[in-house]
C-alpha positions as CSV (number, residue, x, y, z in Angstrom):
1,M,3.9,0.2,163.6
2,N,4.8,-0.8,160.1
3,Y,8.4,0.7,159.9
4,I,8.8,0.1,156.1
5,Q,5.5,1.9,155.4
6,I,6.5,4.7,157.6
7,I,10.0,5.1,156.0
8,L,8.3,4.9,152.5
9,N,5.9,7.5,153.6
10,G,8.8,9.8,154.6
11,F,10.3,9.7,151.2
12,S,6.9,10.4,149.6
13,Q,6.1,13.3,151.8
14,V,9.0,15.2,150.1
15,M,6.5,15.4,147.3
16,F,3.6,16.1,149.7
17,Q,2.2,12.6,149.4
18,K,1.4,9.7,151.6
19,N,2.0,7.0,149.1
20,A,4.3,4.0,149.6
21,M,4.7,3.5,145.8
22,L,5.9,7.1,145.4
23,G,8.3,6.4,148.2
24,I,9.6,3.4,146.2
25,L,10.0,5.3,143.1
26,M,11.8,8.1,144.9
27,I,14.2,5.5,146.4
28,L,14.8,4.1,143.0
29,G,15.6,7.5,141.6
30,L,18.0,8.2,144.4
31,L,19.7,4.9,143.9
32,I,20.1,5.5,140.2
33,A,21.2,9.2,140.5
34,S,23.4,8.9,143.6
35,P,23.7,6.0,145.9
36,Q,25.5,8.2,148.5
37,T,22.4,10.6,148.5
38,F,20.1,7.5,149.0
39,V,22.1,6.2,151.9
40,L,22.2,9.6,153.6
41,A,18.4,10.3,152.9
42,L,17.6,6.8,154.3
43,L,19.8,7.5,157.4
44,G,18.1,10.8,157.9
45,N,14.7,9.3,157.5
46,I,15.3,6.5,159.9
47,I,16.9,8.8,162.6
48,T,14.2,11.5,162.5
49,T,11.5,8.9,162.7
50,F,13.0,7.2,165.5
51,T,13.9,10.4,167.5
52,G,10.4,11.8,166.7
53,S,8.9,8.5,168.2
54,L,11.2,8.9,171.3
55,L,10.2,12.5,171.7
56,G,6.5,11.8,171.6
57,V,5.5,12.9,168.2
58,E,1.8,11.8,167.5
59,R,1.4,8.3,166.0
60,N,-0.6,9.7,163.0
61,A,2.3,12.2,162.2
62,L,4.8,9.3,162.4
63,D,2.7,7.0,160.3
64,A,2.2,9.6,157.6
65,G,5.9,10.2,157.3
66,F,5.8,13.7,158.5
67,A,8.7,13.1,161.0
68,G,10.9,11.3,158.5
69,Y,10.7,13.6,155.4
70,N,12.7,16.3,157.0
71,G,15.3,13.7,157.6
72,V,15.2,12.7,153.8
73,L,15.8,16.3,153.0
74,I,18.7,16.7,155.5
75,G,20.5,13.6,154.1
76,A,20.0,14.8,150.5
77,G,21.0,18.3,151.2
78,I,24.2,17.4,153.1
79,S,25.0,14.9,150.5
80,F,24.9,17.7,147.9
81,Y,27.1,20.0,149.8
82,I,29.5,17.7,151.6
83,K,31.4,15.3,149.3
84,D,33.5,13.5,152.1
85,F,31.1,10.6,152.9
86,S,32.3,10.0,156.7
87,M,31.8,13.9,157.3
88,A,28.4,13.7,155.5
89,F,27.4,10.7,157.5
90,L,28.2,12.4,160.8
91,L,26.5,15.6,159.9
92,T,23.3,13.7,158.7
93,I,23.1,12.0,162.1
94,L,23.7,15.4,164.0
95,G,21.4,17.2,161.7
96,S,18.5,14.6,161.9
97,I,18.5,14.7,165.6
98,I,18.4,18.5,165.8
99,V,15.7,18.4,163.0
100,S,13.6,16.0,165.0
101,I,13.7,18.2,168.1
102,L,12.8,21.3,166.2
103,F,10.0,19.4,164.3
104,Y,8.7,18.2,167.8
105,L,8.7,21.6,169.2
106,L,6.9,23.3,166.3
107,F,4.5,20.4,166.1
108,K,3.8,20.4,169.8
109,N,3.0,24.1,169.7
110,N,0.5,23.7,166.7
111,I,2.9,25.4,164.3
112,P,3.0,23.4,161.0
113,P,6.8,22.5,160.6
114,L,6.6,21.7,157.0
115,A,10.2,21.9,155.8
116,A,11.4,24.7,158.1
117,P,13.4,22.4,160.4
118,F,15.4,21.1,157.4
119,V,15.9,24.6,156.0
120,L,17.1,26.0,159.3
121,I,19.3,23.2,160.3
122,T,20.9,22.9,156.9
123,W,21.6,26.5,156.8
124,G,23.1,26.3,160.3
125,I,25.4,23.3,159.3
126,L,26.5,25.1,156.2
127,I,27.3,28.4,157.9
128,A,29.0,26.6,160.7
129,L,31.3,24.6,158.2
130,K,32.3,27.9,156.6
131,F,33.5,29.3,160.0
132,I,35.3,26.3,161.0
133,K,36.8,25.6,157.5
134,L,35.8,22.0,157.2
135,N,34.1,22.4,153.8
């Protein structure tokens, strides 16, 4: 597996493309706009790709970046809502693992996951934070 290519594809899949150059451009844009968002998006991408691999997500889906792009979205979304970096870092790790499990379950049952795992888990995190008064 070419992990750099897979991570770049994870970024480019946010725009529904499998294109390493687009992944590089998205990374550059995140670095310029918000280094914290870049770090969390990269963390989410790596964790969801690795967790997806452990769970048995098909190799083609991993290579295309499908397992990673929900992690990119989780990291970016959490970065937007949670300003405390240490809390955002921990929530990105937790959210990315849960997203991977949901992605796998949907994918395994022939239900196209698209961005549903990201949306559901981000909502869950934000609702939980409101109830426990950490945000």
